[in-house]
ChimeraX commands (.cxc) that place a marker at each C-alpha (Angstrom):
marker #1 position -65.77,70.66,33.38 radius 0.5
marker #1 position -65.71,66.80,35.97 radius 0.5
marker #1 position -63.50,65.52,38.28 radius 0.5
marker #1 position -62.49,62.80,36.01 radius 0.5
marker #1 position -61.20,60.82,39.66 radius 0.5
marker #1 position -64.81,61.58,41.14 radius 0.5
marker #1 position -65.79,58.09,40.65 radius 0.5
marker #1 position -62.68,57.29,42.89 radius 0.5
marker #1 position -64.44,58.81,45.92 radius 0.5
marker #1 position -66.51,56.62,47.50 radius 0.5
marker #1 position -68.90,59.12,50.01 radius 0.5
marker #1 position -70.66,57.88,52.67 radius 0.5
marker #1 position -72.70,60.16,55.44 radius 0.5
marker #1 position -74.30,58.60,58.49 radius 0.5
marker #1 position -76.89,60.37,60.82 radius 0.5
marker #1 position -77.51,59.11,64.56 radius 0.5
marker #1 position -80.10,59.37,67.20 radius 0.5
marker #1 position -81.36,58.62,70.00 radius 0.5
marker #1 position -84.84,57.62,70.14 radius 0.5
marker #1 position -87.52,57.57,73.04 radius 0.5
marker #1 position -90.29,55.49,73.56 radius 0.5
marker #1 position -90.10,53.36,70.48 radius 0.5
marker #1 position -92.03,49.70,70.61 radius 0.5
marker #1 position -88.74,48.61,68.99 radius 0.5
marker #1 position -86.93,49.55,71.74 radius 0.5
marker #1 position -88.99,48.79,74.67 radius 0.5
marker #1 position -91.97,51.08,74.68 radius 0.5
marker #1 position -92.86,53.90,76.87 radius 0.5
marker #1 position -90.51,55.20,78.67 radius 0.5
marker #1 position -87.91,53.23,76.54 radius 0.5
marker #1 position -84.50,54.78,74.95 radius 0.5
marker #1 position -83.16,53.26,71.83 radius 0.5
marker #1 position -80.26,54.17,69.87 radius 0.5
marker #1 position -79.87,53.33,65.54 radius 0.5
marker #1 position -78.28,55.66,62.76 radius 0.5
marker #1 position -79.21,56.22,59.01 radius 0.5
marker #1 position -76.28,55.96,56.49 radius 0.5
marker #1 position -75.93,57.63,52.49 radius 0.5
marker #1 position -73.96,54.93,51.68 radius 0.5
marker #1 position -72.38,55.20,48.18 radius 0.5
marker #1 position -73.62,59.38,47.34 radius 0.5
marker #1 position -72.94,60.01,43.93 radius 0.5
marker #1 position -73.76,63.72,44.13 radius 0.5
marker #1 position -70.71,65.08,46.47 radius 0.5
marker #1 position -71.00,68.64,45.16 radius 0.5
marker #1 position -74.60,68.15,46.25 radius 0.5
marker #1 position -73.42,67.43,49.80 radius 0.5
marker #1 position -70.87,69.99,50.14 radius 0.5
marker #1 position -73.43,72.46,49.62 radius 0.5
marker #1 position -75.41,71.04,52.50 radius 0.5
marker #1 position -72.68,70.78,54.83 radius 0.5
marker #1 position -71.46,73.78,54.28 radius 0.5
marker #1 position -75.16,75.48,54.37 radius 0.5
marker #1 position -76.81,75.90,58.12 radius 0.5
marker #1 position -80.10,76.19,56.58 radius 0.5
marker #1 position -79.77,73.19,54.04 radius 0.5
marker #1 position -78.01,70.95,57.34 radius 0.5
marker #1 position -80.67,71.10,59.17 radius 0.5
marker #1 position -83.51,70.58,56.63 radius 0.5
marker #1 position -81.71,67.82,55.32 radius 0.5
marker #1 position -81.03,66.83,59.41 radius 0.5
marker #1 position -84.89,67.80,60.11 radius 0.5
marker #1 position -85.59,65.12,56.98 radius 0.5
marker #1 position -83.96,62.11,58.28 radius 0.5
marker #1 position -85.22,62.51,62.34 radius 0.5
marker #1 position -88.59,62.58,60.45 radius 0.5
marker #1 position -87.92,59.83,58.36 radius 0.5
marker #1 position -86.98,57.91,60.93 radius 0.5
marker #1 position -89.86,58.66,63.69 radius 0.5
marker #1 position -91.89,57.47,61.04 radius 0.5
marker #1 position -90.25,54.05,60.59 radius 0.5
marker #1 position -90.34,53.78,63.64 radius 0.5
marker #1 position -93.94,54.92,64.83 radius 0.5
marker #1 position -92.63,57.97,67.03 radius 0.5
marker #1 position -93.26,61.51,67.11 radius 0.5
marker #1 position -90.30,63.64,65.78 radius 0.5
marker #1 position -90.12,65.06,69.12 radius 0.5
marker #1 position -88.78,62.04,70.14 radius 0.5
marker #1 position -86.06,61.47,68.01 radius 0.5
marker #1 position -82.60,63.57,68.64 radius 0.5
marker #1 position -79.53,63.78,66.44 radius 0.5
marker #1 position -76.27,63.10,68.24 radius 0.5
marker #1 position -72.60,62.70,67.51 radius 0.5
marker #1 position -71.09,59.52,66.66 radius 0.5
marker #1 position -68.81,59.62,69.93 radius 0.5
marker #1 position -72.72,59.68,71.90 radius 0.5
marker #1 position -73.51,57.09,69.63 radius 0.5
marker #1 position -71.06,54.63,70.37 radius 0.5
marker #1 position -70.59,55.44,73.89 radius 0.5
marker #1 position -74.32,54.84,74.57 radius 0.5
marker #1 position -74.55,51.59,71.74 radius 0.5
marker #1 position -70.94,50.46,72.03 radius 0.5
marker #1 position -71.34,49.73,68.43 radius 0.5
marker #1 position -67.68,50.89,66.64 radius 0.5
marker #1 position -69.89,51.14,62.93 radius 0.5
marker #1 position -66.81,50.66,61.16 radius 0.5
marker #1 position -67.08,46.66,61.20 radius 0.5
marker #1 position -70.40,47.08,59.35 radius 0.5
marker #1 position -68.22,48.64,56.36 radius 0.5
marker #1 position -68.39,45.87,53.91 radius 0.5
marker #1 position -72.74,45.45,53.97 radius 0.5
marker #1 position -74.79,47.58,51.49 radius 0.5
marker #1 position -78.05,49.05,52.91 radius 0.5
marker link #1:1,2 radius 0.2
marker link #1:2,3 radius 0.2
marker link #1:3,4 radius 0.2
marker link #1:4,5 radius 0.2
marker link #1:5,6 radius 0.2
marker link #1:6,7 radius 0.2
marker link #1:7,8 radius 0.2
marker link #1:8,9 radius 0.2
marker link #1:9,10 radius 0.2
marker link #1:10,11 radius 0.2
marker link #1:11,12 radius 0.2
marker link #1:12,13 radius 0.2
marker link #1:13,14 radius 0.2
marker link #1:14,15 radius 0.2
marker link #1:15,16 radius 0.2
marker link #1:16,17 radius 0.2
marker link #1:17,18 radius 0.2
marker link #1:18,19 radius 0.2
marker link #1:19,20 radius 0.2
marker link #1:20,21 radius 0.2
marker link #1:21,22 radius 0.2
marker link #1:22,23 radius 0.2
marker link #1:23,24 radius 0.2
marker link #1:24,25 radius 0.2
marker link #1:25,26 radius 0.2
marker link #1:26,27 radius 0.2
marker link #1:27,28 radius 0.2
marker link #1:28,29 radius 0.2
marker link #1:29,30 radius 0.2
marker link #1:30,31 radius 0.2
marker link #1:31,32 radius 0.2
marker link #1:32,33 radius 0.2
marker link #1:33,34 radius 0.2
marker link #1:34,35 radius 0.2
marker link #1:35,36 radius 0.2
marker link #1:36,37 radius 0.2
marker link #1:37,38 radius 0.2
marker link #1:38,39 radius 0.2
marker link #1:39,40 radius 0.2
marker link #1:40,41 radius 0.2
marker link #1:41,42 radius 0.2
marker link #1:42,43 radius 0.2
marker link #1:43,44 radius 0.2
marker link #1:44,45 radius 0.2
marker link #1:45,46 radius 0.2
marker link #1:46,47 radius 0.2
marker link #1:47,48 radius 0.2
marker link #1:48,49 radius 0.2
marker link #1:49,50 radius 0.2
marker link #1:50,51 radius 0.2
marker link #1:51,52 radius 0.2
marker link #1:52,53 radius 0.2
marker link #1:53,54 radius 0.2
marker link #1:54,55 radius 0.2
marker link #1:55,56 radius 0.2
marker link #1:56,57 radius 0.2
marker link #1:57,58 radius 0.2
marker link #1:58,59 radius 0.2
marker link #1:59,60 radius 0.2
marker link #1:60,61 radius 0.2
marker link #1:61,62 radius 0.2
marker link #1:62,63 radius 0.2
marker link #1:63,64 radius 0.2
marker link #1:64,65 radius 0.2
marker link #1:65,66 radius 0.2
marker link #1:66,67 radius 0.2
marker link #1:67,68 radius 0.2
marker link #1:68,69 radius 0.2
marker link #1:69,70 radius 0.2
marker link #1:70,71 radius 0.2
marker link #1:71,72 radius 0.2
marker link #1:72,73 radius 0.2
marker link #1:73,74 radius 0.2
marker link #1:74,75 radius 0.2
marker link #1:75,76 radius 0.2
marker link #1:76,77 radius 0.2
marker link #1:77,78 radius 0.2
marker link #1:78,79 radius 0.2
marker link #1:79,80 radius 0.2
marker link #1:80,81 radius 0.2
marker link #1:81,82 radius 0.2
marker link #1:82,83 radius 0.2
marker link #1:83,84 radius 0.2
marker link #1:84,85 radius 0.2
marker link #1:85,86 radius 0.2
marker link #1:86,87 radius 0.2
marker link #1:87,88 radius 0.2
marker link #1:88,89 radius 0.2
marker link #1:89,90 radius 0.2
marker link #1:90,91 radius 0.2
marker link #1:91,92 radius 0.2
marker link #1:92,93 radius 0.2
marker link #1:93,94 radius 0.2
marker link #1:94,95 radius 0.2
marker link #1:95,96 radius 0.2
marker link #1:96,97 radius 0.2
marker link #1:97,98 radius 0.2
marker link #1:98,99 radius 0.2
marker link #1:99,100 radius 0.2
marker link #1:100,101 radius 0.2
marker link #1:101,102 radius 0.2
marker link #1:102,103 radius 0.2
view
């Protein structure tokens, strides 16, 4: 039986990345930072499964790195997952300022 209160929970899953050599950040030798946010995730049970299973989590994270690399026109090796703290330290960007925006 599905929990009737599940609609009251709103989940956002964010991955943060350091990106090397992307033209958008200055080209060869440059380092930039970006994040991918999956907002309003509906399948909470699937997200929990991904987070709790290291193989699924690694595959999910690789897929996010790959799509970010493709979008920015760099090899996937140029995109490295980083923690939120590393992202914030590098960018000075507190993402809570953007919480009202939908992507």
